[in-house]
N, C-alpha and C positions, 0 to 999 in steps of 0.2 A: 658600081655597085648595081647600076641599072641593067647592066650585061648578066649578071646572077640571077637577077628579077625574070630575065626572058626564058631562063631554062629552068624555073621551077614549075611542078604542076601544080594543076587549082587542087582547091581542099575538096569541091565537089566536082567528081566528072561530069563531063557534057560531051555535047558531039554524037558523031554517029557510032565512036566506040563503044558507048554505053550501053550495057547489057538491061534492055528493060525488063522489070518485072510487073507482071501483071495479077490483080488479086482476085479475088473470086466476085468481087462487086465490079470491077472493069470490063469482064470479059463479057464479050456478047451473050446476048438474051438466050437463053437455054432454048432447046427445041421444048415443045410441049409434050413429056415423055408419061407413059401408062403408071399408073402404079406397080411397085414392085411386089405386091401383096395381092392373094388369093381372096375370091369372093368370102370364103370362111373366116380369113382375117380381119378383113374390111368389115364384116359384119360382128366381130368379136369389138374391133375399136369402135366401130359406131355405137356400141351397147355401152361400152365405159363411158364415151363420150356424152351420150344420152342420160345413163346417170348420172354424171358431173354437172351437167347444165341442170339438171331438177334438183339438185341439191344446192347449185347455185341459185339458182330461182326462190327456194327457200330462203337461205341466207340474206338475200336481198330484201324481199319481202320484211325479214325480220329487224333487219336494220334499220329499212327506211320507217317503219313501224314505231320501232323505238324513237328514233330522232322525229318522228310526227308527237310522239306522246311529251317528250321532253321540252317540244317548243310550242305547246299549245297552254301549257299552266294547266295542265289537268289538275282538277281539285285534290287527288291524291300525293299530287307532286309538285303543290306550289310551295315556294318557298319565300320568305321574306328577306333572309340574309344574303347579302351581296356576294359572301363565297361560295355560297351554296348554287347561286344562280350563274356565277362563275363558273361551275362545275359542271351544271347542266349544260350549259352552252357548249364547254369542251366536247362534253359527252354527243350532243349532238352533231356536231361536227366531226367527230369522230366517227361515228355511223355514215354519217352521208357520205365522206371520204372512203370508210371501207366498203359502202356499197358502189359506190365509181368503180373502184379495183373491181370487185366483182363483174359489175357489169362490163368492164372491158375483158377480162376472164371470159364470159360469156360470148362475148362478140368474139374472140378466136375461135372458140368451140364452135360457134355457129357455121364459122369461117372452113374449120374443119371438115363438119359434117357437109359442107356445099363440096370439099375438094373430094370427099368418098363416093357422092353423086359423079363429080364430074370423073371419077376415076383418076384421080391425080393425086390422091392421099398419099404421103409416103417418098413424095419427090419433092427435093428442095425446089422452093419457088425462085431461086439466084439460080444454082448453077442446072438444076435439072436432075443431078443426081440422086440414086434413092438414101433419104434418112434412114441410119441406122435403127433397126427393130430396138435395141435397150434405149436409145433416147426416147421413141413414139413408147415404148411401155413405160416409161418414167414420165412422160410430157406428151400425152397422145393427141394434143392441139400445136404442136410443132409444125412450123412451116419452114424453117430451114435447117439445114445439117449442121452438124457440130462446128464445122470450118465456116460455114456463110456468117452462122451467129457472130462468131468470134469476131471476125472482121467487121460485121456491122458494130458491134461491142467495142471495138478497138477506134472504130472512126466516128462512135458517138452518136449514132441512131438509135 
């Protein structure tokens, strides 16, 4: 029986014969590449990003104002019933959480605007390859190519 075990191949290949696969995250840091876009295209993306930024600032202000109103016991909003107080607390927490999500998106937009200034907008921050225009048209603050974003998602980042 021991003789037959010696001739068995391992379930998981190892050693020098194994072909290594390298993911986009394991590759060496990319060279800093210039943006693949013209000045006119960059200006168009900048306008889109600035408009979205202004919209988010308004949303954040509104959500935080609503959260403060429900948390201060405003006379028009004062309730004595415990279920209404619970509902008010839920609304306040929801508004603050939504504002936090918007603040994160705002930071991503600010980073994208900085990449426009640095002339690296549209280049994947992991691979250095150009991000497809269709992706940036849909998600103008994207900093990763689809391939790199999928790899990050797969790894749980």
